[in-house]
N, CA, C and O of each residue as an XYZ file, in Angstrom:
448
protein
N       1.118     -1.216      0.031
C       0.027     -0.193      0.107
C       0.620      1.333      0.025
O       1.294      1.711      0.983
N       0.447      2.043     -0.848
C       1.332      3.669     -1.089
C       1.160      4.333      0.281
O       0.080      4.322      0.872
N       2.174      4.863      0.723
C       1.921      5.446      1.929
C       2.356      7.032      1.417
O       3.401      7.373      0.862
N       1.085      7.938      1.835
C       1.071      9.528      1.422
C       1.364     10.239      3.079
O       0.762      9.926      4.106
N       2.391     11.196      2.947
C       2.762     12.001      4.047
C       2.562     13.298      3.373
O       2.916     13.219      2.197
N       2.020     14.728      3.776
C       2.287     15.883      3.408
C       3.324     16.743      3.860
O       3.623     16.893      5.045
N       3.680     17.109      3.228
C       5.154     17.760      3.713
C       4.448     19.422      4.698
O       3.592     20.241      4.365
N       5.240     19.313      5.835
C       4.601     20.280      6.664
C       5.943     20.883      7.278
O       5.615     21.626      8.203
N       7.474     20.847      7.105
C       8.506     21.738      6.907
C       9.716     21.575      5.982
O       9.824     20.529      5.342
N      10.364     22.261      5.904
C      11.343     22.183      4.701
C      11.647     23.323      4.105
O      10.976     24.354      4.046
N      12.988     23.026      3.539
C      13.335     24.542      2.740
C      12.448     24.139      1.351
O      11.811     23.152      0.984
N      12.830     25.697      0.697
C      12.624     25.396     -0.761
C      13.888     24.786     -1.281
O      13.632     24.018     -2.208
N      14.801     24.841     -1.084
C      16.388     23.594     -1.709
C      15.640     22.334     -1.350
O      15.643     21.417     -2.171
N      15.174     22.234     -0.518
C      14.269     20.545     -0.418
C      13.842     20.157     -1.610
O      14.265     19.192     -2.247
N      12.893     21.000     -1.960
C      11.765     20.765     -2.790
C      12.447     21.099     -4.315
O      12.200     20.359     -5.267
N      13.229     22.155     -4.434
C      14.050     21.624     -5.964
C      14.743     20.620     -5.651
O      14.704     19.771     -6.542
N      15.542     20.251     -4.530
C      15.827     18.442     -5.059
C      15.217     17.469     -5.149
O      15.612     16.472     -5.755
N      14.276     17.559     -4.638
C      12.716     16.598     -5.024
C      12.553     16.660     -6.294
O      12.638     15.663     -7.012
N      12.289     17.893     -6.746
C      12.207     18.038     -8.084
C      12.770     17.394     -9.232
O      12.187     16.828    -10.157
N      14.339     17.614     -8.974
C      15.319     17.211    -10.004
C      15.275     15.978     -9.409
O      15.321     15.519    -10.551
N      15.244     15.302     -8.931
C      14.726     13.540     -8.418
C      14.323     13.075     -9.859
O      14.876     12.145    -10.446
N      13.152     13.934    -10.429
C      12.371     13.470    -11.580
C      12.968     13.793    -13.032
O      12.649     13.220    -14.073
N      13.810     14.729    -12.902
C      14.267     15.093    -14.270
C      15.582     14.651    -15.027
O      16.546     15.319    -15.403
N      15.295     13.274    -15.128
C      16.369     12.191    -16.162
C      17.479     12.504    -15.382
O      17.515     12.410    -14.156
N      18.565     12.951    -16.248
C      20.048     12.727    -15.249
C      20.405     14.076    -14.585
O      21.500     14.350    -14.094
N      19.285     14.902    -14.642
C      19.795     15.778    -13.170
C      19.308     15.240    -12.146
O      18.927     16.154    -11.413
N      19.035     13.896    -11.518
C      19.238     13.211    -10.683
C      20.268     13.032     -9.907
O      20.088     12.737     -8.726
N      21.257     13.146    -10.321
C      22.723     13.214    -10.171
C      23.166     14.241     -8.975
O      24.029     14.063     -8.116
N      22.265     15.431     -9.193
C      22.642     16.610     -8.463
C      22.157     16.630     -7.187
O      22.864     16.994     -6.248
N      20.384     16.079     -6.979
C      20.584     15.678     -5.433
C      20.922     14.781     -4.629
O      20.829     14.859     -3.404
N      21.469     13.581     -5.453
C      22.008     12.735     -5.117
C      23.450     12.926     -4.249
O      23.817     12.447     -3.176
N      24.041     13.768     -5.129
C      25.203     13.935     -4.599
C      25.433     15.303     -3.828
O      26.530     15.591     -3.349
N      24.432     16.040     -3.753
C      24.463     17.553     -3.336
C      23.765     17.819     -2.177
O      24.036     18.751     -1.420
N      22.692     16.864     -1.989
C      21.713     16.732     -1.167
C      22.196     15.628      0.356
O      21.903     14.433      0.368
N      22.666     16.055      1.085
C      23.120     15.287      2.328
C      23.249     15.882      3.650
O      23.728     17.004      3.816
N      22.751     15.009      4.754
C      23.160     15.452      6.148
C      21.469     15.798      6.676
O      20.797     14.779      6.835
N      20.858     16.937      6.911
C      19.648     17.112      7.288
C      18.705     17.030      6.322
O      17.618     16.501      6.553
N      19.048     17.592      5.026
C      18.116     17.776      3.778
C      17.895     16.271      3.326
O      16.809     15.934      2.854
N      18.926     15.382      3.475
C      18.515     13.818      3.154
C      17.605     13.216      4.160
O      18.176     12.498      4.981
N      16.328     13.343      4.284
C      15.542     12.428      5.416
C      14.828     11.501      4.735
O      14.815     11.524      3.504
N      14.175     10.611      5.415
C      13.342     10.052      4.932
C      12.394      9.978      3.404
O      12.258      9.009      2.658
N      11.879     11.231      3.284
C      11.214     11.567      1.868
C      12.095     12.109      1.284
O      11.855     12.327      0.097
N      13.162     12.461      1.701
C      13.960     12.469     -0.016
C      14.737     11.689     -0.430
O      15.355     11.970     -1.456
N      14.966     10.398      0.268
C      15.407      9.178     -0.061
C      14.606      8.645     -0.586
O      15.090      7.914     -1.449
N      13.132      8.582     -0.524
C      11.995      7.826     -1.133
C      12.111      8.263     -2.707
O      12.283      7.482     -3.643
N      11.944     10.053     -2.814
C      12.468     10.854     -4.320
C      13.371     10.120     -4.508
O      13.001      9.105     -5.097
N      14.495     10.148     -4.266
C      15.722      9.563     -4.711
C      15.695      8.310     -5.332
O      16.244      8.098     -6.413
N      14.935      7.280     -4.545
C      14.781      6.011     -5.370
C      13.628      6.078     -6.258
O      13.510      5.155     -7.063
N      12.904      6.849     -6.255
C      11.737      7.031     -7.185
C      12.155      7.358     -8.547
O      11.839      6.717     -9.550
N      13.053      8.638     -8.501
C      13.388      9.395     -9.327
C      14.842      8.322    -10.106
O      15.372      8.726    -11.141
N      15.185      7.359     -9.618
C      16.428      6.829    -10.005
C      15.520      5.805    -10.290
O      16.268      5.068    -10.932
N      14.452      5.242    -10.271
C      13.733      4.111    -10.859
C      13.302      4.442    -12.208
O      13.452      3.760    -13.221
N      12.622      5.839    -12.059
C      12.131      6.383    -13.522
C      13.032      6.530    -14.373
O      12.773      6.331    -15.560
N      14.652      7.020    -13.848
C      15.568      7.046    -14.970
C      15.882      5.770    -15.452
O      16.098      5.604    -16.652
N      15.935      4.770    -14.574
C      16.551      3.161    -15.195
C      15.222      2.543    -16.194
O      15.396      1.734    -17.106
N      14.333      2.928    -15.929
C      13.410      2.335    -16.957
C      13.234      3.265    -18.161
O      12.678      2.813    -19.162
N      13.636      4.444    -18.140
C      13.866      5.377    -19.665
C      15.345      4.427    -20.329
O      15.520      4.025    -21.480
N      16.074      4.314    -19.345
C      17.260      3.743    -19.998
C      17.153      2.588    -20.604
O      17.610      2.307    -21.712
N      16.564      1.920    -19.905
C      16.344      0.248    -20.318
C      15.404      0.488    -21.516
O      15.607     -0.320    -22.423
N      14.489      1.329    -21.745
C      13.611      1.658    -22.843
C      14.572      1.809    -23.786
O      14.655      1.022    -24.729
N      15.574      3.056    -23.593
C      16.323      3.557    -24.813
C      17.397      1.997    -25.533
O      17.857      1.927    -26.673
N      17.510      1.083    -24.566
C      18.423      0.034    -24.914
C      17.414     -0.822    -25.834
O      17.835     -1.243    -26.912
N      16.281     -1.050    -25.489
C      15.420     -1.875    -25.896
C      15.144     -1.023    -27.209
O      14.979     -1.881    -28.075
N      15.052     -0.168    -27.612
C      14.455      0.885    -28.898
C      15.817      0.370    -29.828
O      15.853      0.835    -30.967
N      16.476     -0.172    -29.593
C      17.769     -0.564    -30.708
C      17.067     -1.871    -31.336
O      17.308     -2.174    -32.504
N      16.083     -2.739    -30.441
C      15.765     -3.780    -30.924
C      14.316     -3.713    -31.422
O      13.947     -4.395    -32.379
N      13.747     -3.132    -30.959
C      12.043     -2.947    -31.484
C      11.827     -1.578    -30.444
O      11.876     -1.484    -29.218
N      11.536     -0.453    -31.657
C      11.116      0.802    -31.366
C       9.726      0.731    -31.089
O       9.303      1.860    -30.843
N       8.803     -0.181    -31.026
C       7.454      0.024    -30.499
C       8.165     -0.260    -28.882
O       8.207      0.667    -28.072
N       8.705     -1.651    -28.541
C       8.833     -1.859    -27.140
C       9.628     -0.713    -26.415
O       9.457     -0.294    -25.270
N      10.458     -0.345    -27.275
C      11.029      0.536    -26.448
C      10.462      1.627    -26.043
O      10.350      1.957    -24.862
N       9.993      2.376    -27.200
C       9.018      3.356    -27.159
C       8.027      3.607    -25.742
O       7.859      4.625    -25.071
N       7.483      2.279    -25.613
C       6.328      2.207    -24.539
C       7.057      1.958    -23.132
O       6.398      2.321    -22.157
N       8.114      1.486    -22.916
C       8.821      1.620    -21.706
C       9.532      2.922    -21.810
O       9.536      3.353    -20.658
N      10.137      3.779    -22.585
C      10.478      4.862    -22.246
C       8.941      5.650    -21.741
O       8.989      6.031    -20.572
N       8.075      5.835    -22.211
C       6.906      6.448    -22.096
C       6.519      5.962    -20.611
O       6.410      6.820    -19.735
N       6.336      4.776    -20.348
C       5.902      4.263    -19.181
C       7.085      5.183    -17.629
O       6.794      5.553    -16.491
N       8.407      5.206    -18.452
C       9.280      5.791    -17.460
C       8.996      7.371    -17.380
O       9.158      7.928    -16.294
N       8.650      7.981    -18.306
C       8.302      9.350    -18.260
C       7.169      9.290    -17.866
O       7.133     10.273    -17.125
N       5.973      8.736    -17.814
C       4.480      9.075    -17.134
C       4.818      8.968    -15.606
O       4.345      9.822    -14.856
N       5.735      7.812    -15.021
C       6.123      7.644    -13.681
C       6.339      9.131    -13.101
O       5.713      9.791    -12.271
N       7.967      9.492    -14.210
C       8.148     10.509    -13.481
C       7.517     11.938    -13.474
O       7.747     12.743    -12.572
N       6.879     12.142    -14.311
C       5.782     13.163    -14.107
C       4.800     13.076    -13.001
O       4.440     14.074    -12.377
N       4.303     11.700    -12.725
C       3.513     11.296    -11.618
C       4.362     12.148    -10.182
O       3.908     12.841     -9.271
N       5.354     11.831    -10.423
C       6.234     11.752     -9.124
C       6.661     13.678     -9.130
O       6.776     14.384     -8.129
N       6.794     14.044    -10.371
C       7.050     15.539    -10.390
C       5.894     16.294     -9.781
O       6.064     17.295     -9.085
N       4.515     15.698    -10.114
C       3.599     16.498     -9.661
C       3.216     16.141     -8.179
O       2.718     17.070     -7.544
N       3.323     15.305     -7.726
C       3.374     14.728     -6.255
C       4.610     15.977     -5.472
O       4.559     16.302     -4.286
N       5.185     16.272     -6.035
C       6.402     16.704     -5.358
C       5.724     18.399     -5.334
O       5.846     19.130     -4.352
N       5.077     18.771     -6.497
C       4.540     20.038     -6.598
C       3.668     20.157     -5.396
O       3.817     20.985     -4.497
N       2.651     19.156     -5.481
C       1.582     19.096     -4.152
C       1.975     18.683     -2.667
O       1.237     18.349     -1.740
N       3.214     18.794     -2.713
C       3.795     18.296     -1.410
C       3.417     17.563     -0.964
O       3.003     17.732      0.183
N       3.300     15.976     -1.744
C       2.849     15.041     -1.224
C       4.196     13.917     -1.231
O       4.977     14.041     -2.174
N       4.485     12.805     -0.178
C       5.454     12.097     -0.388
C       5.054     10.702     -0.685
O       5.173      9.856      0.202
N       4.633     10.413     -1.748
C       4.097      8.752     -1.556
C       4.738      8.440     -2.844
O       5.282      9.232     -3.614
N       4.550      6.806     -2.997
C       5.081      6.186     -4.302
C       4.272      6.410     -5.151
O       3.210      7.027     -5.243
N       5.001      5.744     -5.860
C       4.596      5.824     -7.459
C       3.757      4.919     -7.463
O       3.802      3.963     -6.689
N       2.752      5.121     -8.457
C       1.805      3.536     -8.779
C       2.929      2.794     -9.640
O       4.043      3.197     -9.976
N       2.200      1.425     -9.921
C       2.676      0.192    -10.419
C       4.179     -0.258     -9.840
O       4.226     -1.368     -9.308
N       5.608      0.651     -9.918
C       6.182      0.232     -9.504
C       7.051      1.136     -8.082
O       8.177      0.861     -7.668
N       6.377      1.942     -7.695
C       6.787      2.566     -6.450
C       7.310      1.599     -5.357
O       8.227      1.818     -4.565
N       6.646      0.633     -5.454
C       6.963      0.111     -4.313
C       8.314     -1.114     -4.273
O       8.888     -1.565     -3.282
N       8.527     -1.407     -5.648
C       9.522     -1.703     -5.916
C      10.821     -1.018     -6.033
O      11.916     -1.561     -5.880
N      10.670     -0.133     -6.237
C      11.441      1.230     -6.039
C      12.214      1.366     -4.757
O      13.401      1.319     -4.437
N      10.938      1.574     -4.090
C      12.068      2.219     -2.308
C      12.241      0.913     -1.812
O      12.464      0.808     -0.606
N      12.179     -0.186     -2.558
C      12.353     -1.542     -1.819
C      14.163     -1.653     -2.731
O      15.054     -2.425     -2.375
N      14.221     -1.043     -3.450
C      15.516     -1.528     -4.332
C      16.344     -0.447     -4.474
O      16.067      0.605     -3.897
N      17.262     -0.545     -5.118
C      18.166      0.506     -5.023
C      19.037      0.789     -3.807
O      19.544      1.909     -3.739
N      19.263     -0.067     -2.869
C      19.973     -0.056     -1.430
C      21.126      0.664     -1.204
O      21.600      0.696     -0.069
N      21.793      1.413     -2.388
C      22.698      2.459     -2.154
C      22.534      3.535     -2.170
O      23.475      4.324     -2.084
N      21.085      3.972     -2.305
C      20.694      5.129     -2.041
C      20.293      5.290     -0.631
O      19.510      4.415     -0.261
N      20.634      6.223      0.313
C      20.636      5.816      1.656
C      20.692      7.752      2.090
O      20.714      8.121      3.264
């Protein structure tokens, strides 16, 4: 079940970092820059989900070399999930993405 929390505190930098999590390779900025008190439980959730979206898009790009249709579908899935995450951050909601959100939050143990 997807958990949802509404942000009550935090700086605008935290929101910017969370937005960058869903903007493809710009994910690297909050991963390397957002440390310490900025990287709380909700920040880690967005980092994992943003990386999951990026991972799906890269897999789609690889698949596009073999089948354009399958690759395009996978890329669109990653893009739609990233858009949903982006909208959730703008609405100050920290919740898992549909379909693959729980997989993303349980995977990618290197993100802490």
